[in-house]
C-alpha positions in Angstrom: -49.3 -7.8 4.4 -47.6 -10.7 6.3 -45.5 -13.6 5.1 -44.6 -17.2 6.2 -40.9 -18.4 5.8 -42.0 -20.2 2.4 -43.7 -17.1 1.3 -40.9 -14.7 2.2 -38.3 -17.2 0.6 -40.1 -17.0 -2.7 -40.5 -13.2 -2.5 -36.9 -12.5 -1.7 -35.3 -15.2 -3.8 -33.5 -16.8 -0.8 -33.7 -20.2 0.6 -36.1 -21.0 3.6 -32.9 -22.2 5.3 -31.3 -18.9 5.0 -34.3 -17.1 6.6 -34.4 -19.5 9.5 -30.6 -19.2 9.9 -31.1 -15.3 10.0 -33.7 -15.9 12.8 -31.2 -18.2 14.8 -28.4 -15.7 14.7 -30.8 -12.7 15.6 -30.3 -10.7 12.4 -33.9 -11.1 11.2 -36.4 -12.1 13.8 -40.0 -12.8 12.7 -42.6 -10.2 13.9 -44.5 -13.0 15.7 -45.2 -16.7 15.8 -48.8 -17.6 15.0 -50.9 -20.3 16.7 -49.6 -23.1 14.4 -45.9 -22.3 15.3 -45.1 -20.7 12.0 -42.8 -17.7 11.9 -44.5 -14.7 10.5 -42.8 -11.6 8.9 -44.3 -8.2 8.5 -43.3 -5.1 6.5 -40.6 -4.1 8.9 -38.8 -7.6 8.5 -39.3 -7.2 4.7 -37.4 -3.8 4.7 -34.7 -5.2 7.1 -34.3 -8.3 4.7 -33.8 -6.1 1.8 -31.1 -4.2 3.7 -29.4 -7.5 4.8 -29.3 -8.6 1.0 -28.0 -5.3 -0.1 -25.0 -5.5 2.3 -24.4 -9.1 1.6 -24.1 -8.3 -2.1 -21.5 -5.8 -1.1 -19.5 -8.4 0.8 -20.3 -7.2 4.3 -20.3 -10.0 6.9 -23.5 -10.9 8.8 -22.0 -9.9 12.1 -21.2 -6.5 10.8 -24.6 -6.1 9.1 -26.3 -6.9 12.4 -24.3 -4.2 14.1 -25.2 -1.7 11.4 -28.9 -2.2 11.1 -29.5 -2.4 14.7 -27.6 0.6 15.7 -30.1 3.2 17.0 -28.7 5.7 14.6 -29.3 3.6 11.5 -31.1 5.6 8.8 -32.6 3.3 6.1 -32.8 6.2 3.6 -29.2 7.1 4.2 -28.3 3.3 3.8 -30.2 3.2 0.4 -28.3 6.1 -0.8 -25.0 4.5 -0.1 -26.1 1.1 -1.4 -27.0 3.0 -4.6 -23.5 4.8 -4.7 -21.6 1.4 -4.1 -23.6 -0.4 -6.9 -23.1 2.4 -9.3 -19.4 2.1 -8.7 -19.5 -1.6 -9.1 -21.4 -1.3 -12.4 -18.7 1.2 -13.6 -16.2 -1.5 -12.8 -18.1 -4.2 -14.6 -18.6 -1.9 -17.6 -15.0 -1.3 -17.8 -14.0 -4.9 -17.7 -16.7 -5.9 -20.3 -15.3 -3.1 -22.5 -11.7 -4.4 -21.9 -12.9 -7.9 -23.0 -14.8 -6.6 -26.0 -11.7 -4.5 -27.1 -9.4 -7.5 -26.7 -11.5 -9.8 -28.8 -11.8 -7.3 -31.6 -8.0 -6.7 -31.2 -7.3 -10.3 -31.5 -9.3 -10.5 -34.8 -7.3 -7.6 -36.1 -10.1 -5.1 -35.9 -8.4 -2.5 -33.7 -5.0 -1.9 -32.1 -5.2 -2.2 -28.4 -2.3 -0.8 -26.2 -1.0 -2.8 -23.4 -2.0 0.0 -20.9 -5.6 -0.4 -22.0 -5.4 -4.2 -21.4 -4.8 -3.6 -17.7 -7.0 -0.6 -17.2 -10.0 -2.6 -15.7 -7.7 -4.4 -13.2 -6.1 -1.3 -12.1 -9.4 0.5 -11.6 -10.7 -2.4 -9.5 -7.6 -2.1 -7.4 -8.2 1.6 -6.8 -11.8 1.1 -6.0 -11.1 -1.8 -3.6 -8.5 0.2 -1.8 -11.0 3.1 -1.5 -13.5 0.8 0.0 -11.1 -0.6 2.5 -8.9 2.1 3.4 -10.1 5.2 1.8 -11.3 7.2 4.8 -8.2 6.4 6.9 -5.5 7.3 4.3 -7.4 10.4 3.2 -7.6 11.6 6.9 -3.9 10.9 7.3 -2.6 12.1 3.9 -5.2 14.4 2.4 -7.6 14.2 -0.5 -5.2 15.6 -3.0 -2.3 13.1 -2.1 -4.6 10.2 -2.3 -6.2 11.3 -5.6 -2.8 11.7 -7.1 -1.8 8.3 -5.9 -4.8 6.8 -7.6 -4.0 8.6 -10.8 -0.5 7.1 -10.7 -1.9 3.6 -10.2 -4.3 4.1 -13.3 -1.6 5.6 -15.5 0.9 2.7 -14.9 2.2 1.0 -18.0 2.2 -2.7 -18.3 5.8 -2.9 -17.4 5.4 -0.7 -14.3 2.3 -2.5 -13.1 4.2 -5.8 -13.4 7.1 -4.5 -11.5 4.9 -3.0 -8.9 3.0 -6.3 -8.1 6.1 -8.2 -8.1 7.9 -5.8 -5.8 5.0 -6.5 -3.4 5.6 -10.3 -3.4 9.4 -9.6 -3.1 8.9 -7.4 0.1 6.9 -10.3 1.7 9.6 -12.9 0.8 12.5 -10.8 2.0 10.5 -9.8 5.2 9.9 -13.4 6.0 13.5 -14.3 5.6 14.5 -11.3 7.8 11.9 -12.2 10.5 13.9 -15.3 11.2 16.8 -13.2 12.3 14.6 -11.2 14.8 16.6 -8.1 14.1 14.7 -5.2 12.1 18.1 -3.5 11.8 19.7 -6.5 9.9 20.8 -6.2 6.2 17.8 -8.3 5.0 15.3 -6.2 7.1 16.7 -3.0 5.7 16.6 -4.5 2.3 12.9 -5.2 2.9 12.4 -1.6 3.9 14.2 -0.3 0.9 12.0 -2.5 -1.3 9.1 -1.0 0.4 10.2 2.4 -0.5 10.6 1.4 -4.1 7.1 -0.1 -4.0 5.7 3.2 -2.6 7.5 5.2 -5.4 5.1 3.6 -8.0 2.1 5.1 -6.3 3.2 8.1 -4.1 3.4 11.5 -5.9 6.6 12.3 -3.8 8.5 10.3 -0.9 9.4 11.6 2.5 10.6 9.6 5.4 8.0 11.0 7.9 5.1 9.7 5.7 6.9 6.3 5.2 7.3 6.0 8.9 3.7 7.1 9.5 2.5 4.5 7.1 4.5 1.7 8.8 2.9 2.7 12.1 -0.5 2.5 10.5 0.4 -1.1 9.6 0.5 -1.9 13.3 -2.3 0.5 14.5 -5.0 -0.7 12.0 -5.9 -4.3 12.3 -6.7 -4.6 8.6 -3.2 -3.8 7.6 -1.7 -5.9 10.4 -3.8 -8.8 9.3 -2.5 -8.5 5.8 1.1 -9.0 6.8 0.6 -11.3 9.8 -1.4 -13.9 7.7 2.1 -14.6 6.2 3.8 -14.7 9.7 2.4 -13.6 13.0 4.3 -10.5 14.1 5.4 -9.5 10.5 3.6 -6.1 10.6 5.3 -5.0 13.6 8.8 -6.3 12.3 8.2 -4.3 9.1 7.2 -1.1 11.1 10.4 -1.5 13.2 12.5 -2.0 10.1 11.1 1.0 8.3 11.4 3.2 11.5 15.2 2.3 11.6 15.5 2.8 7.7 13.9 6.2 7.9 15.8 7.3 11.0 12.5 7.7 12.9 13.3 5.0 15.4 13.0 6.8 18.7 15.1 4.2 20.4 18.0 5.2 18.2 17.6 8.9 18.4 
């Protein structure tokens, strides 16, 4: 069966403008143009549009989606399996948040006693899942399955006070780093304070601390553009400055050896 833009729009629940835009950027071209000049879409395009919408629902950019679905090795059955896995994880997260809201409402009415730990469980679970999605593969390859799983358990087991302190430490690290960056010296007292704050921040999630792992993580901040972007959005060059400060702090600075 074939569809015009209007028919495909109604079928998929997206606007005709979106479908035309997908054609313009080359992510979803029509199978043909008929004698009247209308775009015509066939079954292959229907299946591709479904994949595009799945990936969009999961927050993947259009440029990345195009790269994925037009890769010669793209396997639609494998993609659907991955979509299902991701959606099941999202459902778990939503169920947890809904349960959290329900318990909070009942607790406020005096029906049950809700611990402070329970109040933050949904948010911590979301953080773990987002980190897994963004960096899971890299950190597991670097530190191993067991270490990462233990780290996730520590996050989920944080008390309200620990969670609050952990998040506030993250903000304090950035603030101190930006102040230290002005000096241009990663060995300065301020820069070394930032490195020490970073160590304290890691202690909330790492099963155990060692200097080599700390230095390795700092290097990853420079090597992986996603980490670099996180720090450099505050101040260009901040990721490298933090790396240098941590290498000095841990004694792993080769220039000083």
